[in-house]
N, C-alpha and C positions, 0 to 999 in steps of 0.2 A: 138777313134773317137766315138764309140757308134752307136746304131741302135735302131729303133722301130721294134719289132718283132710282127707280127700280125698272129693269128691262128684262124681258124674257129672252132666252138664248136657245137656238134650235139645236138639233142633234149634231150639227157640224161645227158648233161653237160660234155661230154668227148671231149677232144681235138682231132680233126681229124688229124691222122698221115699224114704227107706230105703236110699239108695245110699252112706251113710257108710262109709268104711274108715279106721280110726284107727291111726296108727303112733306108739307111745309113745316119747318121747325119754328112755328109761330110763338111757342112758349119759351123760346131761347133767343130773344133778340140780342144782338151784339155779343153772343157767346163765342163766336168764331169756331164753329164745328170744323175739325181739322183732319182727323184720320179715323179709320174704322176697321173693324175685324169681326168675324163671326166666331162664336164659341161652339162647343160640340153639341149643343142643343139648338143650333141654328138661330140663336139670338144675336142680334147685331149690337155691337158696342161702338160708341162714338165718343171721341174726346172733344172737349170744348176748351180751346186753348186760353180764352180770356177769363174763364171762370174756374178752371180746374175740375169741372164736372166730367164724369163718365156716365153717359146715358145708355140705357139698355132698351132694346126694341124687339118686338115680335112681328114677323111678317104675316100679313093677312092673306086670305085666299085670292083677293083681288089685286095683290101686289102693293097695297098700302102698308104702312107700319104703324103700330101702336106702342107708345112708350109704356114700359112696365117697371122701370126702376131708375134711380139716379144715385150715384155715389160721388163723393168729392175727394180728390187726392190730397187736399190741403197743401197743394204745391202750386208754383207759378209756371205758366206756359206748359201745361200738360198737353203735349202735341201728338206724339206718336203712341200707338197702342198695339199690343200683340197678345193673342191668346195662346197659351201653352197647352198642347194636346195631352201631355203626360200628367202634369199635376193639376190641370184644370184651373190654372190661375191666369189672371190678366195683369199685364205689366204696362205701365206708362212711362215714357221718357219725359221728364219735366225740365225743359230746356233752361228756363230762367232760375230754377231752384237747384240745378246741377245734381239731380237725383233721379232715382227710379222708384216708383211706387208699385205696390202689389195689391190686387183685389182678389178675394177668394169667395167661393160659394159652395155649399153642399149641393148635390145633384137636385135640380128642380127648384132651387131657391135663388134669391137675388144675390148679386155680388155686393160685397161690403169691403171697405178698405181694410186690408190686412196689416199694412204697415205704411206710415206716412212717408218714410224714406227707407225702403228695404235696402237701398244702397245710395250713399251720398258721396259728394266730392268727386263727381265725374264731370269733367269740363265740357259744358254745353252739349249734353246728350241730344242726339238727333234720332235717326231711325233705329229701330230694333227689330230683331227677328229671332225665332227659336230654330234650333237644329231640327231636322226632320224627325228625329226620335224623341224630341222634347227634353233631352238631357241637358242641353246648354242654351243659354241666351246670349246673343251677340248684340252689343250696343255700340253704335257709331258715335264717336265723339269728334266734334269739329276741331278740338285742340285749343280753342279760344279760352284763355285763362289757365291752361295747363302749364305747370312749371317746365315740362319738357319742351314746350313750344311746338309740339307735333300733334296732329290728329292721331286717332287710333281706334282700334276696335277692342272694347272692353269685353272680356269673355267671362261668363259665370256658369257654374253648375246650378241647376234649379232644383230646390228641395221640395219635398211633398207638402211642406207647410207654407209654400210660396217664397221662402227665404232664398237668398242668392249667396253663393260662395264664390269669391273672386278667384279667377285663374289668371295666368299671365296675359298682359295686354299686348296686342299685336300692333306694331308701328311700322313694320316693313312696308316699303312701297310708298310711304307718305313723305312729302316734303314739308319743311317748316311752314307754319300757318301763314307767315308773311309772304311766302313765295308761291302760293297756289290758291286756286279757287277750291274751297273746301268741298269734299264729297258730301252728298246730301242723302243718299239712299243705300240700303244694303239688302241683298237677297241671298237666300240659301238654295242651292241646287240639290236635288236628291243625291245622296252620297256625301252630303255635308261639306261640300265646297261652297265658297261664297264669293260674291262680286260686289263692286261698288259703282255708284254713279255720282 
């Protein structure tokens, strides 16, 4: 079924023992909640990989969460999610559909699907992250199904309408898919350098 686990953190960045508040996702059985991110209004977004849903939650004063919205990406295996601070759009990596979806919202309103496949034909997209200035979106591809035979980092400029414009794909440092364990995660360091795991 899954749950949202909320902990309080002290001034030194340590989790307060015994501060757990658990919100059960009882309305989403077998939906496979997978990844999460917060938007600029402190609303939590969760992807549900088995259903393609993106649920939106508000945190309550007691640390519990209340669901306020659901949107569907109309894609398969919508696993990873990222909020872009510049254009206020939410992007999901849809692994089984080989696509990226975008959700948009006016300030204070619920997110709705902006495009069912704002970008498609990306081989098995995994994790994704925005640059610190919100100008670019980086999407990690496992390379499975890619004609090049290599994993890569697909790079996009992010438009104000949530659209993506593709920039050159980075494949430096990757070995052919058959010769390596595929990287699974990507992170951006302030200054816009990034690393993989």
